[in-house]
N, C-alpha and C positions, 0 to 999 in steps of 0.2 A: 103850032106844034101839037101833035096828037097826044092824047092821054096815055100816059105810060112811057112816053119817050122823053129822054133827057134833053137837057138844054143843048147838048152837042150832038143830037141825033142818035144818041146811043139808047140803049135800053135801060137806062138807069133811073128812069122816072118812078114816080110813086105808083105802086101796084104792080109794077113789073117784077119779073124774076130777079132775084138778087144777082148782082154781078160778082164775078169772082174777084177776090182781093188780090191785087197784084203783089201785095207785100206779105201775103200769107206764107207762113212757114210750112214746109211739108213737101208735097209732091211737085211734079213738073208743071209749070205754067206755060200756056202756049203763047205768052206775050213775046214781044220782040226782044225782051231782055232776059229771057229764060236762059238757064245754063245750057250751054251747048249751042245756042244761037249766035248769029253773027252780030257783033256790036257795031252800031253805025259809026262809032268813033274809033273803031279799030282796037279798042281795049275792052277787056272784060268789064262788065258793069259791076259795081260794088254790090249791087243788090242782086246780082244773078248768081252769087255763090251758093252752092248747094248747102253749105253748112250754115245753120242759122246764126245770126249775130246775137251776141248776148245783149240783153236789155239792160241798159245802164240804170234804169229806174226800178227794175224788178226787185222785190224783196224776197229773200230766201224763205222758204216754207220750213218753219222749224219742226213740223210734224211729219213731213214726208221727205224721205231721203231720195234725192234724184237718182234715177237709174243711169246707167252708162250712156253717154251721148254718142251717137254714131258719128264717126269721122270719115272724111274722104280718104284718109290714108290708114293703112293698117298700123296698129300699134307696134311700136318697135323703135329702133334707132332711126332717125331721119336720114342718116347717111350710111352708106355701105362701109362697114369697117373691114379693113384688110384682114384677110385670114392669116394669122401668124404662121410663119413657117414652123414646121414641126422641129422641136428641139432635137438635136442629134442625140442619139442614145449614148449615154456615158460609157466611155471605154471601161472595160472591167478592170478594177483595181488589181494590180499585181499582188500575188500572194506575198504576205510579209515574209521576209527571210527569217529563218529560225534564229532566234537570239543565240549568240555564241555562249557556250557554257561558261559560267564565271570561272575565271582562273582561281585555283585554290590559293587562299591567302598564304603568303610565305610564312613559314614557321618562324617565330621569333628566334633570333640567334641565342643559343644557349650561353649563359654566362660562363666564363672560364671557371673550371672546377677549382674549388678551394683546395690547396695542397693539403695532403693528409699530414697529420702531426702538428699542424700549426693553427688549431681551431680558430682563435681570435688573434688577428695580426696586430691590432692596435693595443695600446696600454689598457690595463684592466682598471676597474673602479678602485678608487683610493679607500683605504681603511680608515676607520675613525681614529683620530689622534688619541682620544681618551682610551680606547681599547688597546691601541699599540703601547701606550705608556703603562697601562695596567699589566699587560702581558710581560713587558720588559721588566717590571718590578717584581712580579711574582715568580718569574722563571728561576730566580736565584734560590727560591725555596723549594719548588716542586721538582726541579731537575736533579739535584742530588738524591732526593727521595726516590725518584723514578729509577735512577741508576742502581741504588741500593736494592730496590725491589727486584730488578732484573738479575742482579748477582745472586740474591737469595733464591730466586726461581731456578736459576741454572744449577745451583748446588743441590736443590731439592730434586730436580730432574735427574741429575747425575747420580744421586744417592739411591733413588728409587728405580732407576733404569728405564724410565719412561721416555718416549720420543718427543714429548712436548706438544703444544697445541698446533693443529694444522691450520692451513689457510694463509692469509696474508700476514707478513711479518712487519707491517707498518707500525705496529705498536712497539716494536723494538727501536725504532728510529727516534731517539730523544732529540736529535738535532733538528727535526722538522718543526718542533715547537719552540726552538731557541732563536732569539733575535740578537745577533751580535751588534755592537755599537755602530759599526759602519752601515749596517742595514737599517738601524733605527733612524739614522739621519735621512736615509733615502725614503723611508716610510713617512716621516714627518714632513719633509719638503715636497716630495712627489715630483721633483724635476727630473726629466730624462737624463740629463748629463750626470746627475748624482747617482742614478741607478746604473748608468753605464760604468762609472768608476767602481761601483760596488761589484758588478757582475764580471768585469774583465778578468781579474785574477782568478775567480772561480772557474770561468770558462777555460782559461789557459791551463789550470791545474787538471781539469778533467780531460782536456784534449791530450795532455802529456800522458796521463794514466791510460787513456784509450790506445794511444800509439804504443805504449809499452806493452799493453795487453796484446796488441797485434803482433809485436815482435816476439812475444812469448808463445804465439800460436793461436791466439783467440780470434774471434770473428766468425761471421756467417759465411760459409763457403758457397759460391755460386756455381752454376753449371759451366761457366767459362774459367773456373779455378780462381776467380777473383774473390777477395774477402772483404766484407763490408763490416764496418764498425759503427755502432750507434751510441749516442750520448743523449741522455734525457735531462731536461731542466724543468723543475716545478715552477709554477706561476709565482710562488713566493719569492723567487730569485730575480724575476724580471717584471714585476707587476707594473711599475711605472715606465718601463721601456717598451714592452710589447714583444710579441714573438718575432715580428719583422726585425726588430732591433737585435735580437739574439742571432738570427740568421745573418744579419749584416756583419756582426762581430765575428761569427764563425767563418765567414768567407775570407776573412783576412788570413786565416791559417789553413786555407785549402779545403775547408769542409763546406757542406751544402745542407740544404733543407732536407730533413728525413721524411720517410713515408711510413712511419710506424707510430702507433698509439695516438690516433686522432682524438682530439678533445681540447676543450678550452682550459683545462687545468695543467697542461704541460706542453712542451715543444721538444721535438727531436731534431738532432742534426746527425749527419752521417758522412762517412768518407769511404770511398771505394779504393782498395789497394789492389794493384795489378798482380797477376799471377807471378810467382817467383821464377827466375830463370832455371833451366834444367841444370842440375848438378850431377856429374857422373857418380854412380854408386854401384857397388858390387851386386851381382845377381845372386839368387838363392843357390845356384849350382856352381858358382865360382869357387876357386880354392879358398880355404879359410884365410882370413886376414891375420897378419902377424900380431902378436901381443904388443900392446902399447900404441898401436895405430887407432885412428878414430873408429874403425869398424871391427877392430879386434878386441880381445879381452882387456879389461882395465886392471890396473894394479889393485890388489886387495888391501883392505884396511888392516891395521895392526890387530892381530888375533887376540891379544890380551885386553885390548880396549873394547872389544865387542861385548863381553858379558856386562861390563859397567854401563855401556850405552843401552844395552837391553833392559837393565834394571832402572836406570835413571829416566828413560823415556816414559815410564809409567807415571812419573811425576810431572815432567816438563811438557808432555803432550797435552794434558788437561789445562795446564797453565797457559799454554799457547792458545787453546780454545777460548779460555776466559778473556784473554787479552784481545783476541779477534772479535769477540762479542761486544766488549766494552769500547772498542775503537770505532765508535759510531761515526767519527769524522772521516773515516776511510770509506768512500762510496764505491770505488771501483778498484779493489785490490787485484794484484796480478793473479790470474787463475791458477798458475802452476807454482805459486810461491811455496806452498806446503810440500809439493812433490819434490821440488829441487832442494828445499831445505831438509826435508825428511830423508832424501837419498844420501845426504851427507852426514846427518847427525842422528839418524834413526835406523833401526834394523828390525825387520819383521820377523815373527816367529818362524815362518816357513823358510825365509832366506837365511836365517841364522846358521843352520847347520851347513847349508851349501857354501856360505861365505867362510865359515870357520874351517871346514874341511878342504875347500878348494877343489872338490871333485867335479869333473866335467859331467858325469852322469847325474849328480845331484842338481847341478845347474840346469841340465836339460829337463829334468822332472819339474823343477820349479817354474821354468818358462812355460812348459805345457800346461801346468796348473793355472797360471795367471791368464794365459790365452784362452783356456776353456771357460774361465769365469768372465773374461771380457767379451768373448764372442758368443755368449749365451743368447739364444733366440729371444727376441723381444716382440711383443704383439704390435707395438707402434712403429716398427721398422718396416720399410717398404720391401716388396719382393718376397724373398724367402723368410723374412723376419730376422735375418742376421743384421747386426749394426754395420753401417757402411764405413764408419771411421772409428778406430780405436787407437789408444795411446799406451805404449809400454814404457815405463820409467826405467831409469838407469839402475835402480836398486834391484830390478828383476833380472838383469842380464849382465851384471858387473863382471863376474868371473867367466862368462861364456862369450861375450862380445855381441855387438849389434847384428852382425851377419848371421849369427845363430838364430836370432829372432826372425829374420827374413826367411831363413830356410824352413823353420817350423811353421810359420804363418802361411807360407805358400801352399802347404798341404790342405788348407781350408779356403784357398782362393783369394788370399789377401796379398797385396803388393805394397810397395812403398808409396805413400800418398804424394801425388805430384803437386798438391795445392800448398805444400809447405817446403821450406828449405830444410834439407836433412840436417839434423843435429844429433848424431849418434853419441856424442859425449854427454848428452842430457836425456834424450828420449828417442824412441822410434815411433813414428806415426804411420799407421797402416790404413789402407783403403781397399775396399772390396768393390770392384767395378760391377756395374749393372749387367745382369745376365740377359743376353738376347737383345 
């Protein structure tokens, strides 16, 4: 074997050129197991991979960071990922429908109006028993003194010719502070049945007085010629019963709840009376009625009695006024009581000569004088200022007859009032219709 030749005839001997390392990493080797060559075993050689195999014994260099190792495959995912289908474009959302306008909240139902004139329907607060007993005891002392003071005041006003204090006359009502024994029991017990027994006779008495007033021609005349009567009750009369109890008692007599004077201190009841039936009456241009008939001249009074009546009435007329003032228990006197009584027992200065002489001309002048005074223009009257309704008493036309009043009143546009039943034996009621 020659120098420089290896044992196997190669050139690997000493002194020869170094043989390439078949296991060297790096470029391509021309050996039979190089990458890309055919493997005699039909499989790729594990040593022919282009990528260097890691050395299991190599130690990492803590001072030099290794650079990126070249790989046979490009970096990236080893498998082809399917391309996701493009997501369909979302359909445009429909425009939101305009919200309906909120319906207005229904207005709360208005509570039923409280009827006028019946402020508090329930019973009122009870009074102190001590105060009631104290008032009941002291009233027997101050009530006579009060009445005596009123009598002295009336005499002083009559003597001086003054008209008296103006305003409310409540200070004249002594009975408003007086507690009768029957009411004392109701105040102390406070039971509704006791108050009802106390109120019932008072209500009956006032209803009878109101109906008598209507029969005498009183009441408020409506447009349909009906007349309305009102009766008032103070709270001191029904404190433990309530206004509803007063109305319930009034309904038994055909009355109803009133609509006047709303307030907690009183309650009103009313009754509507229908228009009277039409009664035939003579017209202003009809022939004069015969003497002694309802529309004709009335019989005259005894002539010798007239001077005595004229003198005596100077005395008994003031006495009648004092008695009317002191009769505080009479709450609703008949409105024409004095007119009817005076027509029988009194004689006026102007009518004295006409009645004493019996002259038709004197009666005619007297009727015209009274009509002129009664039909005087008033600022508070509607229309032309003339009063719509006037009343002529019997003492004015006794010797001439009621038909003479109709004839003279027709000259000023007055006719017989259709809202009242004619009573020519007592009075003549005239009405002036609305113009236009």
